[in-house]
N, C-alpha and C positions, 0 to 999 in steps of 0.2 A: 301623659297618662301611663299608669302602671296597674298591675293587678292589685286590687284592694282586698284586704282581709277583714271581713266584717265581724267575725266571732272567733274565739279561740285563737288569738293572734299568734302566740308562740308556736302552737302546733301547726298553724297554717304556714308560718315562716319556715319551719323545719321541713314541711312537705315540699314547699317550693324550692328550697335549697337542694333537696335530694334530686330534683329534676334537672339540675344543670347537666347538660350534655346527654340527657336521657332522650330516648325516642318514645313515641306513643303508638298504641293500637286503638282502633275505634270500633266499638261494638254497639250497634243500634238495635234495640229490642222494639219490635212492632206489636201492637195489640189493638183490640177493638172492644169497646163497651157500648151497648145500646143507650147508655146514659148520655153519650155525646150527641144523640139525635134529638134530644129534648130541646124545646124552645128555650133560648136564653142561657144555655149552658156553655156553649163554645162558639168562637168566631173562626175556628180553623176549617173554613169552608163555608161559603155563603148560604148553602141550603143543606137540609138533612141528607139529601141524596149525594151531594158533593162530599159531605163529611164521612160517608161510608168508605171512601177511597182515598182520603187524605194521606193516611199512613203509607199506603201502597205507592201513591204518586211521589211522596217525599223520598221513599226508599229508592225508587227508580232514579230520581234526580241525584240523590246522594251518591249513588254508585256510578251512574253514566254521565252526569252533568248535562248540559244543554244538548239535545238531540232533536232533529226534525221528526215530527210525528211520533212522540213517545206513546207507549202503550197506554199509560195513565198520565195525562197532562196534569200539571199542578192545578189544584182547584182554585177558582176565583175567590178572593177574599173581599170582605166589605171595605177594607182599607189595608194598605201595607203589602208586603211581599212575604212569601214563605220563609221562615227562618232557615230552611235547608240551603238557601243561597250562602248563608254565613258558614254553615258546616261544610258545604262542598268546597268553598274557597279555601278553607283550612286543609281539607283532604288533598286538594290539588297542590297547594303550596308546599305542604310538608310531605307529600307522597305517603299519606297514612294508609296502612293496611286497614281495610274495612271488612267487618263481618256483620251481616244482617241476620237477625234471629226473629223468626215468626213465632210469637207466643200465642197468637190466636187472632186470625183475621177472617173477614168474610170471603175473601178471595186470596189465593196465593200471590206473593209478589211477582213482578215481572222481571226481577233480577235474581241471581243465585242467593238463596237464603237457607239457613238451617231451620228445619221444622222442629220445634220443641214439643210437639204433640199436644198443644193446647187447643183452645177453642174461643170464639168470641164470647164476651160476657153479656149476660142479660143486664137490663137496667138495674142499677143498685136498689131502686125502690121495691123490687120484688123480694129483697132479703135472701135471694137465691141466685147470686150472680154467676157462680161457677160450681160445678160438682166438686165435692171434696177430693175425689180421686184425681181430677184434673189439676187442682191446686198442688197436691202432693207430687204429681208427675212433673209439673213445671218447676217445682222447687228442686227436685232431684236433677233435672236437666240443667238448671242454673248452676248447681254445685259442680256438675261435671264440666260444663263449659267454662266456669270460673277457673278450674284447674287447667284445662286445655289452653285457654287463652294466655296463661301466664307461665307456660311450661318451657318456653324457648328462650327469648332474649332476656338476659339478666338486667341490663341497664335500660329498663323500659317501664312505662306505667300504662295502665288500662283506662281508657275513657269509656264510660258506660252511658249511652244516650237512650232516649225513648221517643216514640211517637205514638201517642194514644189520644185521640180526640175525646174530650170530656174527662181527661185524666186528672185534672185538678179537683174535680168533684169526688172521684173515687179515692183520691189522695186524702181529702178531708174525711171521707168515710172511714178509711183505714186508721187515720190519726185519732178520730173520735172513738173508734172501737178500742184503741190502745189506751184511751183515757187521757189523751193529750189535747189540751184546749187550743183549737186552731181555727174555729169558725170565723173569728175576726181578723185572721192573719193570712189566709190563703190568697193566691193570685189567680189570674185568669187571662186567657187570650183576648178577652173583651176589653173595650176601652175602660169600662168601670165594672168591676167584679160584682155580680149580684149575689152577695154572700147570703142574704136571707133566703133566696131561692135554693141555693146549693144546700144550705143547712136544713131546709124543709125536706128536701129529697133524702138527705142523709138520715134524718130522724125517721122518716118513713121506712127506709131499708133496715135500719138497726132495730126498729120496733118490730117489724114483721119477722125478723130473724130471732127475736127474743134477746137481743144484745144491748138494747138501749139502757145506758146507766149501769151496765153489769161490769164490775171490775174483774181483772185477772183472766180475761177470756183468752183462749188459745189463739195465737196469731193466725194460724192457717184457717181456723174457723171464721175469723173476721174476714179474711180474704175470700173465702168461699161464699160468704154472705153478701158482701158489699164491695169487693175488690174488682180489679181488672187483671188480665193475664200477664201483663208486663211486670206488675209489681213483685209478684212472688219469684218470677224468673230473675229479675234484677237483684233481688235480695240474695238469692242463691249464688249468683255470680259474684256479688260484692263480698259475701262471707268467704267463699272459697278463694277468690283472687287475693284478698287481703292477707292471706296466710303467707304469701311469698312476694307480693308486689304492691306498689302504691296504686290507689284507685281514685279516679276522678269521676264522681257521679255528676253527669252533665245535665243540669236542669234546675228548676226552681222548686215550687211546691211539691211536684211529683217526686223529685229525687230526695228532698228532705223527708218525705214520707217513706221512701225506700230505705233511707238510713235508719229511720225509727223502726221500721219493720225488721231490718237486719238485726238491729240490737235486740228487739223483743224476741225474735225467733232464736237467735243464738243463746239468749238467756233461758228461754222456756224449754228448749230442747237440749241445752247444755252442749252447744257446738263451739269448737274453737274458732276464733277469728281474731284479727288485729285491727280494731277500730282506729288506732293511731295512724294507720296507713291510708285512711279514707278522708277525702274532702268532698264537699259539694261546690260545684262551680256554675255560676249563672251570669246573666247579663245585667247591666246597670238599670235596664228598664224594669227588671224584677225587684232588685234591692232598693231602688229609689221610687218605686211606685207608691203614690200617695194613697191609693185605694186598697193597699194590702200591707203586710208587715212580714216580709221574708226574714229579716234579721231577728225579729221577735220570735218567729216560728223556729228558726235555727236554735235559738236559746231554749225554747220550750221543748224541742226534740232532744236536746242534750248537749254533748260535748263536741259536736262536729264543727270544724272550721267551714265557714261559708265564704267563698271567694267571688269577687266581682270582676268580670272581664273588662279590659280597657277598650270599650266600644263607644263611639259617638258618631251619629249619622247626621248631625246638624248641617254639615257642609256638603252632604251628598248631592250629586247631580240628579238623583231620582227621588221623586216624591214618595214612592213606595218605601224607600228606606227612611226618609225624613219622618214618615208616619210613626216609626218606632219611637222617635223623640216626643211624639204627641200621645203616646201610651197605647198604640195598637200593637198587637201580636206578642211582643215582648220576648218570647223564648220558644224553644222547641227543637227537636231533632239534634240536641246537643249543642245548640248555637253558642251558648256562653262557654261551655267547656272547650269547644273547638277553638274559640277565640283566645282562651287562656293558653291552649297548646301552641297556637300561632305566635303569641307573645313570648312564650318560653323559648321558642325556636328562633327568636330574633327578629320577627316582623314587627315593624312599628305600626301603631294604629292607622296612620295614613296609608302605609303600604298595604295593610290588610283591607282597608276600605276600597282601595284601588282594585284589589283582587276580587272583592265582592261585586263591585260595579262592572268589572270586566265580564263576570259571569252573566250579569243581567244583560249587558250588551250582546253577548253571544246567544243568550236565550231568545232575545227579540229577533235576531237575524237567523236563528236556526230554522 
């Protein structure tokens, strides 16, 4: 198995070639939207109460790995294991520097994190997800940190990951606000994505904000109406970082939306950036998912290369990992992007699976 380039093959090949002997930094942006508490929207936590703390628990595990009595234990899932096991395995194997950024959570993380001055988002159905000043502040912070994260090592690239429960629905809302047809293409942490339900909620939010079917809307206005705090911070980081470094947006639907937002923001506000330096990297459970169309979404978004990590859990000792092959969980916390980084650093798929299983072993014995 190797890294697959699903779209924009030549650009993807050039990006991968530039990473030979390069090192990576890992930035994970945490956010919360009340959209994720609605029934049928997310499987990233078995109950609405558990989903309030999923991002905080994932961040703690990403930074600390398996520890006895964590402040925020990983929430139980209906099936599968948190994708943070994949990301943490890469962090440990590659000794990746990690920066956690809090774009807007209900509680502060239990690990060191940069506070971007955001806030949790209201449900997108309100049409008033975030105050406009908060969106503007998060974008400014994203630009600042995009510069800071790429100011040091020359031969390096930046992995930008996210953890936002309900984020595929806010991603759909952002894409729809930009005029990109995505309702039949988005993915989900659920076994089968309830696209009709997500589209219904998105239409409610856009209608209440007066943006439904309105072309040429200011991108930051869209995010204030129906976005989540991660999206605008990630767009700012991507735009600024691309000016000097290669960027791997680690995720599926959500990071394709971040790329689309970065493009729209740069165009609307006449900001310099280098889109040729950016790729989106995800897992095969996203790109091969029969209930969504990530490849079609990448093409609809524009000219971004979509990369698929060489991951296969069919032979895993753990049913929680084999559940990925049945369509559960799929992606999150930069799982696909971190697996791509591990492959670029020389780990074989078998070696990487061993590293992930070793983490699960330790977590059970912690």
